[in-house]
mmJSON file of the N, C-alpha and C atoms, coordinates in Angstrom:
{"data_MODEL":{"atom_site":{
"group_PDB":["ATOM","ATOM","ATOM","ATOM","ATOM","ATOM","ATOM","ATOM","ATOM","ATOM","ATOM","ATOM","ATOM","ATOM","ATOM","ATOM","ATOM","ATOM","ATOM","ATOM","ATOM","ATOM","ATOM","ATOM","ATOM","ATOM","ATOM","ATOM","ATOM","ATOM","ATOM","ATOM","ATOM","ATOM","ATOM","ATOM","ATOM","ATOM","ATOM","ATOM","ATOM","ATOM","ATOM","ATOM","ATOM","ATOM","ATOM","ATOM","ATOM","ATOM","ATOM","ATOM","ATOM","ATOM","ATOM","ATOM","ATOM","ATOM","ATOM","ATOM","ATOM","ATOM","ATOM","ATOM","ATOM","ATOM","ATOM","ATOM","ATOM","ATOM","ATOM","ATOM","ATOM","ATOM","ATOM","ATOM","ATOM","ATOM","ATOM","ATOM","ATOM","ATOM","ATOM","ATOM","ATOM","ATOM","ATOM","ATOM","ATOM","ATOM","ATOM","ATOM","ATOM","ATOM","ATOM","ATOM","ATOM","ATOM","ATOM","ATOM","ATOM","ATOM","ATOM","ATOM","ATOM","ATOM","ATOM","ATOM","ATOM","ATOM","ATOM","ATOM","ATOM","ATOM","ATOM","ATOM","ATOM","ATOM","ATOM","ATOM","ATOM","ATOM","ATOM","ATOM","ATOM","ATOM","ATOM","ATOM","ATOM","ATOM","ATOM","ATOM","ATOM","ATOM","ATOM","ATOM","ATOM","ATOM","ATOM","ATOM","ATOM","ATOM","ATOM","ATOM","ATOM","ATOM","ATOM","ATOM","ATOM","ATOM","ATOM","ATOM","ATOM","ATOM","ATOM","ATOM","ATOM","ATOM","ATOM","ATOM","ATOM","ATOM","ATOM","ATOM","ATOM","ATOM","ATOM","ATOM","ATOM","ATOM","ATOM","ATOM","ATOM","ATOM","ATOM","ATOM","ATOM","ATOM","ATOM","ATOM","ATOM","ATOM","ATOM","ATOM","ATOM","ATOM","ATOM","ATOM","ATOM","ATOM","ATOM","ATOM","ATOM","ATOM","ATOM","ATOM","ATOM","ATOM","ATOM","ATOM","ATOM","ATOM","ATOM","ATOM","ATOM","ATOM","ATOM","ATOM","ATOM","ATOM","ATOM","ATOM","ATOM","ATOM","ATOM","ATOM","ATOM","ATOM","ATOM","ATOM","ATOM","ATOM","ATOM","ATOM","ATOM","ATOM","ATOM","ATOM","ATOM","ATOM","ATOM","ATOM","ATOM","ATOM","ATOM","ATOM","ATOM","ATOM","ATOM","ATOM"],
"id":[1,2,3,4,5,6,7,8,9,10,11,12,13,14,15,16,17,18,19,20,21,22,23,24,25,26,27,28,29,30,31,32,33,34,35,36,37,38,39,40,41,42,43,44,45,46,47,48,49,50,51,52,53,54,55,56,57,58,59,60,61,62,63,64,65,66,67,68,69,70,71,72,73,74,75,76,77,78,79,80,81,82,83,84,85,86,87,88,89,90,91,92,93,94,95,96,97,98,99,100,101,102,103,104,105,106,107,108,109,110,111,112,113,114,115,116,117,118,119,120,121,122,123,124,125,126,127,128,129,130,131,132,133,134,135,136,137,138,139,140,141,142,143,144,145,146,147,148,149,150,151,152,153,154,155,156,157,158,159,160,161,162,163,164,165,166,167,168,169,170,171,172,173,174,175,176,177,178,179,180,181,182,183,184,185,186,187,188,189,190,191,192,193,194,195,196,197,198,199,200,201,202,203,204,205,206,207,208,209,210,211,212,213,214,215,216,217,218,219,220,221,222,223,224,225,226,227,228,229,230,231,232,233,234,235,236,237,238,239,240],
"type_symbol":["N","C","C","N","C","C","N","C","C","N","C","C","N","C","C","N","C","C","N","C","C","N","C","C","N","C","C","N","C","C","N","C","C","N","C","C","N","C","C","N","C","C","N","C","C","N","C","C","N","C","C","N","C","C","N","C","C","N","C","C","N","C","C","N","C","C","N","C","C","N","C","C","N","C","C","N","C","C","N","C","C","N","C","C","N","C","C","N","C","C","N","C","C","N","C","C","N","C","C","N","C","C","N","C","C","N","C","C","N","C","C","N","C","C","N","C","C","N","C","C","N","C","C","N","C","C","N","C","C","N","C","C","N","C","C","N","C","C","N","C","C","N","C","C","N","C","C","N","C","C","N","C","C","N","C","C","N","C","C","N","C","C","N","C","C","N","C","C","N","C","C","N","C","C","N","C","C","N","C","C","N","C","C","N","C","C","N","C","C","N","C","C","N","C","C","N","C","C","N","C","C","N","C","C","N","C","C","N","C","C","N","C","C","N","C","C","N","C","C","N","C","C","N","C","C","N","C","C","N","C","C","N","C","C","N","C","C","N","C","C"],
"label_atom_id":["N","CA","C","N","CA","C","N","CA","C","N","CA","C","N","CA","C","N","CA","C","N","CA","C","N","CA","C","N","CA","C","N","CA","C","N","CA","C","N","CA","C","N","CA","C","N","CA","C","N","CA","C","N","CA","C","N","CA","C","N","CA","C","N","CA","C","N","CA","C","N","CA","C","N","CA","C","N","CA","C","N","CA","C","N","CA","C","N","CA","C","N","CA","C","N","CA","C","N","CA","C","N","CA","C","N","CA","C","N","CA","C","N","CA","C","N","CA","C","N","CA","C","N","CA","C","N","CA","C","N","CA","C","N","CA","C","N","CA","C","N","CA","C","N","CA","C","N","CA","C","N","CA","C","N","CA","C","N","CA","C","N","CA","C","N","CA","C","N","CA","C","N","CA","C","N","CA","C","N","CA","C","N","CA","C","N","CA","C","N","CA","C","N","CA","C","N","CA","C","N","CA","C","N","CA","C","N","CA","C","N","CA","C","N","CA","C","N","CA","C","N","CA","C","N","CA","C","N","CA","C","N","CA","C","N","CA","C","N","CA","C","N","CA","C","N","CA","C","N","CA","C","N","CA","C","N","CA","C","N","CA","C","N","CA","C","N","CA","C","N","CA","C","N","CA","C","N","CA","C"],
"label_alt_id":[null,null,null,null,null,null,null,null,null,null,null,null,null,null,null,null,null,null,null,null,null,null,null,null,null,null,null,null,null,null,null,null,null,null,null,null,null,null,null,null,null,null,null,null,null,null,null,null,null,null,null,null,null,null,null,null,null,null,null,null,null,null,null,null,null,null,null,null,null,null,null,null,null,null,null,null,null,null,null,null,null,null,null,null,null,null,null,null,null,null,null,null,null,null,null,null,null,null,null,null,null,null,null,null,null,null,null,null,null,null,null,null,null,null,null,null,null,null,null,null,null,null,null,null,null,null,null,null,null,null,null,null,null,null,null,null,null,null,null,null,null,null,null,null,null,null,null,null,null,null,null,null,null,null,null,null,null,null,null,null,null,null,null,null,null,null,null,null,null,null,null,null,null,null,null,null,null,null,null,null,null,null,null,null,null,null,null,null,null,null,null,null,null,null,null,null,null,null,null,null,null,null,null,null,null,null,null,null,null,null,null,null,null,null,null,null,null,null,null,null,null,null,null,null,null,null,null,null,null,null,null,null,null,null,null,null,null,null,null,null],
"label_comp_id":["MET","MET","MET","PHE","PHE","PHE","PHE","PHE","PHE","ILE","ILE","ILE","LEU","LEU","LEU","ARG","ARG","ARG","LEU","LEU","LEU","THR","THR","THR","ASN","ASN","ASN","VAL","VAL","VAL","GLU","GLU","GLU","VAL","VAL","VAL","GLY","GLY","GLY","ASP","ASP","ASP","LYS","LYS","LYS","VAL","VAL","VAL","ASP","ASP","ASP","VAL","VAL","VAL","ARG","ARG","ARG","ASP","ASP","ASP","THR","THR","THR","GLU","GLU","GLU","TYR","TYR","TYR","ILE","ILE","ILE","TRP","TRP","TRP","LEU","LEU","LEU","VAL","VAL","VAL","ALA","ALA","ALA","THR","THR","THR","VAL","VAL","VAL","LYS","LYS","LYS","PHE","PHE","PHE","LYS","LYS","LYS","ILE","ILE","ILE","GLU","GLU","GLU","CYS","CYS","CYS","ALA","ALA","ALA","GLY","GLY","GLY","ARG","ARG","ARG","ASP","ASP","ASP","PRO","PRO","PRO","LEU","LEU","LEU","LEU","LEU","LEU","ILE","ILE","ILE","ILE","ILE","ILE","HIS","HIS","HIS","TYR","TYR","TYR","ASP","ASP","ASP","SER","SER","SER","TRP","TRP","TRP","ASN","ASN","ASN","SER","SER","SER","TYR","TYR","TYR","TYR","TYR","TYR","ASP","ASP","ASP","GLU","GLU","GLU","VAL","VAL","VAL","ILE","ILE","ILE","LYS","LYS","LYS","MET","MET","MET","THR","THR","THR","SER","SER","SER","PRO","PRO","PRO","ARG","ARG","ARG","LEU","LEU","LEU","ALA","ALA","ALA","PRO","PRO","PRO","TYR","TYR","TYR","GLY","GLY","GLY","THR","THR","THR","TYR","TYR","TYR","SER","SER","SER","SER","SER","SER","ARG","ARG","ARG","LYS","LYS","LYS","ASP","ASP","ASP","LEU","LEU","LEU","PRO","PRO","PRO","LYS","LYS","LYS","TYR","TYR","TYR"],
"label_asym_id":["A","A","A","A","A","A","A","A","A","A","A","A","A","A","A","A","A","A","A","A","A","A","A","A","A","A","A","A","A","A","A","A","A","A","A","A","A","A","A","A","A","A","A","A","A","A","A","A","A","A","A","A","A","A","A","A","A","A","A","A","A","A","A","A","A","A","A","A","A","A","A","A","A","A","A","A","A","A","A","A","A","A","A","A","A","A","A","A","A","A","A","A","A","A","A","A","A","A","A","A","A","A","A","A","A","A","A","A","A","A","A","A","A","A","A","A","A","A","A","A","A","A","A","A","A","A","A","A","A","A","A","A","A","A","A","A","A","A","A","A","A","A","A","A","A","A","A","A","A","A","A","A","A","A","A","A","A","A","A","A","A","A","A","A","A","A","A","A","A","A","A","A","A","A","A","A","A","A","A","A","A","A","A","A","A","A","A","A","A","A","A","A","A","A","A","A","A","A","A","A","A","A","A","A","A","A","A","A","A","A","A","A","A","A","A","A","A","A","A","A","A","A","A","A","A","A","A","A","A","A","A","A","A","A","A","A","A","A","A","A"],
"label_entity_id":["1","1","1","1","1","1","1","1","1","1","1","1","1","1","1","1","1","1","1","1","1","1","1","1","1","1","1","1","1","1","1","1","1","1","1","1","1","1","1","1","1","1","1","1","1","1","1","1","1","1","1","1","1","1","1","1","1","1","1","1","1","1","1","1","1","1","1","1","1","1","1","1","1","1","1","1","1","1","1","1","1","1","1","1","1","1","1","1","1","1","1","1","1","1","1","1","1","1","1","1","1","1","1","1","1","1","1","1","1","1","1","1","1","1","1","1","1","1","1","1","1","1","1","1","1","1","1","1","1","1","1","1","1","1","1","1","1","1","1","1","1","1","1","1","1","1","1","1","1","1","1","1","1","1","1","1","1","1","1","1","1","1","1","1","1","1","1","1","1","1","1","1","1","1","1","1","1","1","1","1","1","1","1","1","1","1","1","1","1","1","1","1","1","1","1","1","1","1","1","1","1","1","1","1","1","1","1","1","1","1","1","1","1","1","1","1","1","1","1","1","1","1","1","1","1","1","1","1","1","1","1","1","1","1","1","1","1","1","1","1"],
"label_seq_id":[1,1,1,2,2,2,3,3,3,4,4,4,5,5,5,6,6,6,7,7,7,8,8,8,9,9,9,10,10,10,11,11,11,12,12,12,13,13,13,14,14,14,15,15,15,16,16,16,17,17,17,18,18,18,19,19,19,20,20,20,21,21,21,22,22,22,23,23,23,24,24,24,25,25,25,26,26,26,27,27,27,28,28,28,29,29,29,30,30,30,31,31,31,32,32,32,33,33,33,34,34,34,35,35,35,36,36,36,37,37,37,38,38,38,39,39,39,40,40,40,41,41,41,42,42,42,43,43,43,44,44,44,45,45,45,46,46,46,47,47,47,48,48,48,49,49,49,50,50,50,51,51,51,52,52,52,53,53,53,54,54,54,55,55,55,56,56,56,57,57,57,58,58,58,59,59,59,60,60,60,61,61,61,62,62,62,63,63,63,64,64,64,65,65,65,66,66,66,67,67,67,68,68,68,69,69,69,70,70,70,71,71,71,72,72,72,73,73,73,74,74,74,75,75,75,76,76,76,77,77,77,78,78,78,79,79,79,80,80,80],
"pdbx_PDB_ins_code":[null,null,null,null,null,null,null,null,null,null,null,null,null,null,null,null,null,null,null,null,null,null,null,null,null,null,null,null,null,null,null,null,null,null,null,null,null,null,null,null,null,null,null,null,null,null,null,null,null,null,null,null,null,null,null,null,null,null,null,null,null,null,null,null,null,null,null,null,null,null,null,null,null,null,null,null,null,null,null,null,null,null,null,null,null,null,null,null,null,null,null,null,null,null,null,null,null,null,null,null,null,null,null,null,null,null,null,null,null,null,null,null,null,null,null,null,null,null,null,null,null,null,null,null,null,null,null,null,null,null,null,null,null,null,null,null,null,null,null,null,null,null,null,null,null,null,null,null,null,null,null,null,null,null,null,null,null,null,null,null,null,null,null,null,null,null,null,null,null,null,null,null,null,null,null,null,null,null,null,null,null,null,null,null,null,null,null,null,null,null,null,null,null,null,null,null,null,null,null,null,null,null,null,null,null,null,null,null,null,null,null,null,null,null,null,null,null,null,null,null,null,null,null,null,null,null,null,null,null,null,null,null,null,null,null,null,null,null,null,null],
"Cartn_x":[1.131,-0.331,1.108,0.606,1.451,0.346,0.953,0.49,0.74,0.186,0.504,0.592,1.267,1.128,1.112,-0.186,-0.501,-0.377,-0.009,-0.027,-1.21,-1.576,-2.407,-2.483,-3.086,-2.948,-1.366,-0.984,0.425,0.05,1.17,1.887,2.802,2.992,4.135,5.533,6.478,7.038,7.537,6.645,6.867,7.831,8.137,8.869,7.943,8.291,8.246,9.16,8.906,9.691,9.371,10.331,9.89,10.564,9.926,10.588,11.485,12.722,12.914,12.743,13.411,13.105,14.292,15.444,15.796,15.766,14.195,13.496,14.363,14.881,15.57,15.051,14.492,13.546,14.67,14.087,14.731,13.675,14.669,13.961,13.889,12.683,12.371,11.435,11.427,10.834,9.348,8.325,7.316,7.352,7.871,7.857,6.83,6.144,4.703,3.601,2.07,1.26,0.009,-0.592,-1.687,-2.998,-3.773,-5.069,-6.178,-6.693,-7.716,-9.15,-10.098,-11.109,-11.674,-11.947,-12.009,-10.874,-9.891,-8.39,-7.225,-6.638,-5.791,-4.744,-4.155,-3.621,-1.907,-1.571,-0.027,1.234,2.043,2.743,3.97,4.931,6.295,7.528,7.835,8.807,10.62,11.314,12.438,13.728,14.003,15.308,15.791,16.027,16.826,18.628,19.56,20.559,20.911,19.735,20.218,19.877,20.654,20.369,18.766,18.325,16.96,16.357,18.05,17.265,16.5,16.431,15.775,14.685,14.319,12.907,12.274,10.776,9.716,7.953,7.567,6.122,4.868,4.697,4.305,2.86,1.636,0.542,0.783,0.183,0.021,-0.546,-1.484,-1.78,-0.668,0.406,1.079,2.137,2.321,2.63,4.206,4.882,6.287,5.962,5.066,5.12,4.468,5.287,5.012,5.335,5.088,5.004,6.57,7.084,8.462,8.855,10.483,10.898,10.064,8.838,8.662,9.439,10.059,11.124,12.391,12.483,13.831,14.581,13.901,14.468,15.115,14.618,15.009,16.625,17.435,19.135,18.623,17.788,17.765,17.53,17.255,16.871,18.042,17.974,19.231,19.898,20.992,20.928,22.032,22.38,23.151,24.609],
"Cartn_y":[-1.395,0.102,0.97,2.638,3.243,5.3,5.588,6.908,8.089,9.141,10.013,10.877,11.832,12.734,13.909,14.619,16.032,17.086,18.121,19.316,19.539,20.213,20.517,21.838,22.809,24.066,24.607,24.981,25.511,26.66,26.836,28.761,29.176,30.743,30.864,31.295,30.512,30.028,28.812,27.75,26.55,26.111,24.684,23.572,22.25,22.231,21.697,20.476,19.25,18.747,19.253,18.863,19.406,18.795,18.455,16.954,18.255,18.657,19.141,18.899,19.616,19.251,18.005,18.069,16.679,15.173,15.395,14.586,14.027,15.451,14.952,15.696,15.46,15.428,16.78,17.722,19.069,19.007,20.488,20.959,22.743,22.92,24.548,24.832,26.251,26.994,28.033,28.191,28.749,29.956,31.06,32.204,33.237,32.728,33.145,31.962,32.284,31.478,32.949,32.36,33.117,32.099,32.786,31.859,33.18,32.027,32.935,31.769,32.451,31.46,30.611,29.728,28.574,28.034,27.912,27.621,27.29,26.835,25.618,26.644,26.824,27.499,27.69,28.787,28.709,29.104,28.309,28.368,28.425,29.914,31.033,30.044,28.766,28.765,28.45,28.611,28.817,27.737,27.073,25.749,25.857,25.578,25.625,25.381,26.547,26.664,26.648,27.152,27.571,28.939,29.283,30.88,31.285,32.489,33.198,32.453,32.471,32.421,30.916,30.041,28.875,28.337,29.806,29.819,29.254,29.405,28.236,28.472,29.004,28.389,27.573,26.864,25.452,25.624,24.773,24.759,23.684,23.851,22.956,22.152,21.617,20.299,19.344,20.065,19.105,18.261,17.098,15.547,16.139,17.34,17.665,18.215,17.979,18.851,17.768,17.966,17.02,17.13,16.827,17.339,17.668,18.166,17.921,16.976,16.393,15.312,14.262,13.76,12.513,12.055,12.373,12.387,12.971,13.851,14.762,14.015,13.36,12.483,11.166,10.357,9.222,9.54,8.134,8.111,6.938,6.139,5.77,6.479,7.899,8.564,9.346,9.528,10.024,11.514,11.912,13.677,14.846,16.106,16.51,16.39],
"Cartn_z":[-0.236,0.026,-0.182,-0.733,-1.403,0.07,0.687,1.156,0.643,0.305,0.061,1.299,1.529,3.425,2.9,2.807,2.476,3.37,2.632,3.702,4.642,5.805,6.206,6.942,6.742,8.213,8.58,7.404,7.13,7.235,7.841,7.885,7.925,7.592,7.187,8.29,7.808,9.077,9.358,9.287,8.836,8.282,8.835,7.643,7.318,5.9,5.41,4.36,3.619,3.251,1.962,0.76,-0.307,-1.285,-2.706,-3.362,-4.553,-5.018,-5.642,-7.58,-8.131,-9.404,-9.752,-9.033,-8.927,-8.046,-7.906,-6.907,-5.614,-5.107,-3.743,-2.67,-1.789,-0.657,0.53,0.476,1.7,2.355,3.804,4.28,3.485,3.51,3.454,4.227,4.011,5.413,4.667,4.669,3.939,3.927,3.34,2.926,2.889,2.568,1.926,1.963,2.048,1.728,0.755,0.095,-1.193,-0.685,-0.79,-0.295,-1.405,-2.093,-3.085,-3.06,-2.694,-2.786,-3.936,-4.217,-4.858,-5.478,-5.155,-5.483,-4.272,-4.624,-3.539,-3.117,-2.046,-1.357,-2.169,-2.508,-3.237,-2.08,-2.156,-0.943,-1.608,-0.984,-1.285,-0.752,-0.907,-0.232,-0.432,0.36,0.411,1.162,0.073,0.814,1.888,2.797,3.726,3.673,4.129,3.413,2.271,1.374,-0.319,-0.609,-1.637,-1.786,-2.932,-2.286,-2.284,-4.019,-4.603,-6.113,-6.442,-5.202,-5.741,-5.317,-4.541,-4.324,-5.154,-4.757,-5.18,-4.645,-5.81,-5.742,-5.719,-4.951,-5.419,-4.364,-5.605,-4.83,-3.128,-2.57,-1.267,-0.992,-2.597,-2.795,-3.254,-3.633,-4.418,-3.921,-4.864,-4.043,-3.841,-4.086,-4.005,-2.65,-2.006,-0.57,0.515,1.652,2.768,4.492,5.323,6.778,6.56,7.563,7.981,8.194,8.136,8.584,8.037,7.394,6.805,5.432,4.914,3.596,4.439,4.646,5.174,6.078,6.999,8.269,7.665,6.232,5.864,5.537,6.001,5.827,4.54,3.964,2.523,1.644,1.771,0.211,-0.033,-1.171,-1.302,-0.999,-0.832,-0.305,-0.922,-0.955,-1.522,-0.882],
"occupancy":[1.0,1.0,1.0,1.0,1.0,1.0,1.0,1.0,1.0,1.0,1.0,1.0,1.0,1.0,1.0,1.0,1.0,1.0,1.0,1.0,1.0,1.0,1.0,1.0,1.0,1.0,1.0,1.0,1.0,1.0,1.0,1.0,1.0,1.0,1.0,1.0,1.0,1.0,1.0,1.0,1.0,1.0,1.0,1.0,1.0,1.0,1.0,1.0,1.0,1.0,1.0,1.0,1.0,1.0,1.0,1.0,1.0,1.0,1.0,1.0,1.0,1.0,1.0,1.0,1.0,1.0,1.0,1.0,1.0,1.0,1.0,1.0,1.0,1.0,1.0,1.0,1.0,1.0,1.0,1.0,1.0,1.0,1.0,1.0,1.0,1.0,1.0,1.0,1.0,1.0,1.0,1.0,1.0,1.0,1.0,1.0,1.0,1.0,1.0,1.0,1.0,1.0,1.0,1.0,1.0,1.0,1.0,1.0,1.0,1.0,1.0,1.0,1.0,1.0,1.0,1.0,1.0,1.0,1.0,1.0,1.0,1.0,1.0,1.0,1.0,1.0,1.0,1.0,1.0,1.0,1.0,1.0,1.0,1.0,1.0,1.0,1.0,1.0,1.0,1.0,1.0,1.0,1.0,1.0,1.0,1.0,1.0,1.0,1.0,1.0,1.0,1.0,1.0,1.0,1.0,1.0,1.0,1.0,1.0,1.0,1.0,1.0,1.0,1.0,1.0,1.0,1.0,1.0,1.0,1.0,1.0,1.0,1.0,1.0,1.0,1.0,1.0,1.0,1.0,1.0,1.0,1.0,1.0,1.0,1.0,1.0,1.0,1.0,1.0,1.0,1.0,1.0,1.0,1.0,1.0,1.0,1.0,1.0,1.0,1.0,1.0,1.0,1.0,1.0,1.0,1.0,1.0,1.0,1.0,1.0,1.0,1.0,1.0,1.0,1.0,1.0,1.0,1.0,1.0,1.0,1.0,1.0,1.0,1.0,1.0,1.0,1.0,1.0,1.0,1.0,1.0,1.0,1.0,1.0,1.0,1.0,1.0,1.0,1.0,1.0],
"B_iso_or_equiv":[0.0,0.0,0.0,0.0,0.0,0.0,0.0,0.0,0.0,0.0,0.0,0.0,0.0,0.0,0.0,0.0,0.0,0.0,0.0,0.0,0.0,0.0,0.0,0.0,0.0,0.0,0.0,0.0,0.0,0.0,0.0,0.0,0.0,0.0,0.0,0.0,0.0,0.0,0.0,0.0,0.0,0.0,0.0,0.0,0.0,0.0,0.0,0.0,0.0,0.0,0.0,0.0,0.0,0.0,0.0,0.0,0.0,0.0,0.0,0.0,0.0,0.0,0.0,0.0,0.0,0.0,0.0,0.0,0.0,0.0,0.0,0.0,0.0,0.0,0.0,0.0,0.0,0.0,0.0,0.0,0.0,0.0,0.0,0.0,0.0,0.0,0.0,0.0,0.0,0.0,0.0,0.0,0.0,0.0,0.0,0.0,0.0,0.0,0.0,0.0,0.0,0.0,0.0,0.0,0.0,0.0,0.0,0.0,0.0,0.0,0.0,0.0,0.0,0.0,0.0,0.0,0.0,0.0,0.0,0.0,0.0,0.0,0.0,0.0,0.0,0.0,0.0,0.0,0.0,0.0,0.0,0.0,0.0,0.0,0.0,0.0,0.0,0.0,0.0,0.0,0.0,0.0,0.0,0.0,0.0,0.0,0.0,0.0,0.0,0.0,0.0,0.0,0.0,0.0,0.0,0.0,0.0,0.0,0.0,0.0,0.0,0.0,0.0,0.0,0.0,0.0,0.0,0.0,0.0,0.0,0.0,0.0,0.0,0.0,0.0,0.0,0.0,0.0,0.0,0.0,0.0,0.0,0.0,0.0,0.0,0.0,0.0,0.0,0.0,0.0,0.0,0.0,0.0,0.0,0.0,0.0,0.0,0.0,0.0,0.0,0.0,0.0,0.0,0.0,0.0,0.0,0.0,0.0,0.0,0.0,0.0,0.0,0.0,0.0,0.0,0.0,0.0,0.0,0.0,0.0,0.0,0.0,0.0,0.0,0.0,0.0,0.0,0.0,0.0,0.0,0.0,0.0,0.0,0.0,0.0,0.0,0.0,0.0,0.0,0.0],
"pdbx_formal_charge":[null,null,null,null,null,null,null,null,null,null,null,null,null,null,null,null,null,null,null,null,null,null,null,null,null,null,null,null,null,null,null,null,null,null,null,null,null,null,null,null,null,null,null,null,null,null,null,null,null,null,null,null,null,null,null,null,null,null,null,null,null,null,null,null,null,null,null,null,null,null,null,null,null,null,null,null,null,null,null,null,null,null,null,null,null,null,null,null,null,null,null,null,null,null,null,null,null,null,null,null,null,null,null,null,null,null,null,null,null,null,null,null,null,null,null,null,null,null,null,null,null,null,null,null,null,null,null,null,null,null,null,null,null,null,null,null,null,null,null,null,null,null,null,null,null,null,null,null,null,null,null,null,null,null,null,null,null,null,null,null,null,null,null,null,null,null,null,null,null,null,null,null,null,null,null,null,null,null,null,null,null,null,null,null,null,null,null,null,null,null,null,null,null,null,null,null,null,null,null,null,null,null,null,null,null,null,null,null,null,null,null,null,null,null,null,null,null,null,null,null,null,null,null,null,null,null,null,null,null,null,null,null,null,null,null,null,null,null,null,null],
"auth_seq_id":[1,1,1,2,2,2,3,3,3,4,4,4,5,5,5,6,6,6,7,7,7,8,8,8,9,9,9,10,10,10,11,11,11,12,12,12,13,13,13,14,14,14,15,15,15,16,16,16,17,17,17,18,18,18,19,19,19,20,20,20,21,21,21,22,22,22,23,23,23,24,24,24,25,25,25,26,26,26,27,27,27,28,28,28,29,29,29,30,30,30,31,31,31,32,32,32,33,33,33,34,34,34,35,35,35,36,36,36,37,37,37,38,38,38,39,39,39,40,40,40,41,41,41,42,42,42,43,43,43,44,44,44,45,45,45,46,46,46,47,47,47,48,48,48,49,49,49,50,50,50,51,51,51,52,52,52,53,53,53,54,54,54,55,55,55,56,56,56,57,57,57,58,58,58,59,59,59,60,60,60,61,61,61,62,62,62,63,63,63,64,64,64,65,65,65,66,66,66,67,67,67,68,68,68,69,69,69,70,70,70,71,71,71,72,72,72,73,73,73,74,74,74,75,75,75,76,76,76,77,77,77,78,78,78,79,79,79,80,80,80],
"auth_comp_id":["MET","MET","MET","PHE","PHE","PHE","PHE","PHE","PHE","ILE","ILE","ILE","LEU","LEU","LEU","ARG","ARG","ARG","LEU","LEU","LEU","THR","THR","THR","ASN","ASN","ASN","VAL","VAL","VAL","GLU","GLU","GLU","VAL","VAL","VAL","GLY","GLY","GLY","ASP","ASP","ASP","LYS","LYS","LYS","VAL","VAL","VAL","ASP","ASP","ASP","VAL","VAL","VAL","ARG","ARG","ARG","ASP","ASP","ASP","THR","THR","THR","GLU","GLU","GLU","TYR","TYR","TYR","ILE","ILE","ILE","TRP","TRP","TRP","LEU","LEU","LEU","VAL","VAL","VAL","ALA","ALA","ALA","THR","THR","THR","VAL","VAL","VAL","LYS","LYS","LYS","PHE","PHE","PHE","LYS","LYS","LYS","ILE","ILE","ILE","GLU","GLU","GLU","CYS","CYS","CYS","ALA","ALA","ALA","GLY","GLY","GLY","ARG","ARG","ARG","ASP","ASP","ASP","PRO","PRO","PRO","LEU","LEU","LEU","LEU","LEU","LEU","ILE","ILE","ILE","ILE","ILE","ILE","HIS","HIS","HIS","TYR","TYR","TYR","ASP","ASP","ASP","SER","SER","SER","TRP","TRP","TRP","ASN","ASN","ASN","SER","SER","SER","TYR","TYR","TYR","TYR","TYR","TYR","ASP","ASP","ASP","GLU","GLU","GLU","VAL","VAL","VAL","ILE","ILE","ILE","LYS","LYS","LYS","MET","MET","MET","THR","THR","THR","SER","SER","SER","PRO","PRO","PRO","ARG","ARG","ARG","LEU","LEU","LEU","ALA","ALA","ALA","PRO","PRO","PRO","TYR","TYR","TYR","GLY","GLY","GLY","THR","THR","THR","TYR","TYR","TYR","SER","SER","SER","SER","SER","SER","ARG","ARG","ARG","LYS","LYS","LYS","ASP","ASP","ASP","LEU","LEU","LEU","PRO","PRO","PRO","LYS","LYS","LYS","TYR","TYR","TYR"],
"auth_asym_id":["A","A","A","A","A","A","A","A","A","A","A","A","A","A","A","A","A","A","A","A","A","A","A","A","A","A","A","A","A","A","A","A","A","A","A","A","A","A","A","A","A","A","A","A","A","A","A","A","A","A","A","A","A","A","A","A","A","A","A","A","A","A","A","A","A","A","A","A","A","A","A","A","A","A","A","A","A","A","A","A","A","A","A","A","A","A","A","A","A","A","A","A","A","A","A","A","A","A","A","A","A","A","A","A","A","A","A","A","A","A","A","A","A","A","A","A","A","A","A","A","A","A","A","A","A","A","A","A","A","A","A","A","A","A","A","A","A","A","A","A","A","A","A","A","A","A","A","A","A","A","A","A","A","A","A","A","A","A","A","A","A","A","A","A","A","A","A","A","A","A","A","A","A","A","A","A","A","A","A","A","A","A","A","A","A","A","A","A","A","A","A","A","A","A","A","A","A","A","A","A","A","A","A","A","A","A","A","A","A","A","A","A","A","A","A","A","A","A","A","A","A","A","A","A","A","A","A","A","A","A","A","A","A","A","A","A","A","A","A","A"],
"auth_atom_id":["N","CA","C","N","CA","C","N","CA","C","N","CA","C","N","CA","C","N","CA","C","N","CA","C","N","CA","C","N","CA","C","N","CA","C","N","CA","C","N","CA","C","N","CA","C","N","CA","C","N","CA","C","N","CA","C","N","CA","C","N","CA","C","N","CA","C","N","CA","C","N","CA","C","N","CA","C","N","CA","C","N","CA","C","N","CA","C","N","CA","C","N","CA","C","N","CA","C","N","CA","C","N","CA","C","N","CA","C","N","CA","C","N","CA","C","N","CA","C","N","CA","C","N","CA","C","N","CA","C","N","CA","C","N","CA","C","N","CA","C","N","CA","C","N","CA","C","N","CA","C","N","CA","C","N","CA","C","N","CA","C","N","CA","C","N","CA","C","N","CA","C","N","CA","C","N","CA","C","N","CA","C","N","CA","C","N","CA","C","N","CA","C","N","CA","C","N","CA","C","N","CA","C","N","CA","C","N","CA","C","N","CA","C","N","CA","C","N","CA","C","N","CA","C","N","CA","C","N","CA","C","N","CA","C","N","CA","C","N","CA","C","N","CA","C","N","CA","C","N","CA","C","N","CA","C","N","CA","C","N","CA","C","N","CA","C","N","CA","C","N","CA","C","N","CA","C","N","CA","C"],
"pdbx_PDB_model_num":[1,1,1,1,1,1,1,1,1,1,1,1,1,1,1,1,1,1,1,1,1,1,1,1,1,1,1,1,1,1,1,1,1,1,1,1,1,1,1,1,1,1,1,1,1,1,1,1,1,1,1,1,1,1,1,1,1,1,1,1,1,1,1,1,1,1,1,1,1,1,1,1,1,1,1,1,1,1,1,1,1,1,1,1,1,1,1,1,1,1,1,1,1,1,1,1,1,1,1,1,1,1,1,1,1,1,1,1,1,1,1,1,1,1,1,1,1,1,1,1,1,1,1,1,1,1,1,1,1,1,1,1,1,1,1,1,1,1,1,1,1,1,1,1,1,1,1,1,1,1,1,1,1,1,1,1,1,1,1,1,1,1,1,1,1,1,1,1,1,1,1,1,1,1,1,1,1,1,1,1,1,1,1,1,1,1,1,1,1,1,1,1,1,1,1,1,1,1,1,1,1,1,1,1,1,1,1,1,1,1,1,1,1,1,1,1,1,1,1,1,1,1,1,1,1,1,1,1,1,1,1,1,1,1,1,1,1,1,1,1]
}}}
């Protein structure tokens, strides 16, 4: 069985796990949260220890996001 853990109730300043464009899970901080009626919230995330050039806008419902520590703390996944 395969479960996808989705983010719920995320606020600015919260830490989250993010799968980057190279499919590596990293820790990031939510810089902004944009909410609009009838649409999924958007999160502007900053990868911790990375330049702000790499900041991204990602839908909160994206499978690239997971609760903090879900994937970034695993020892069996690739790291930079």
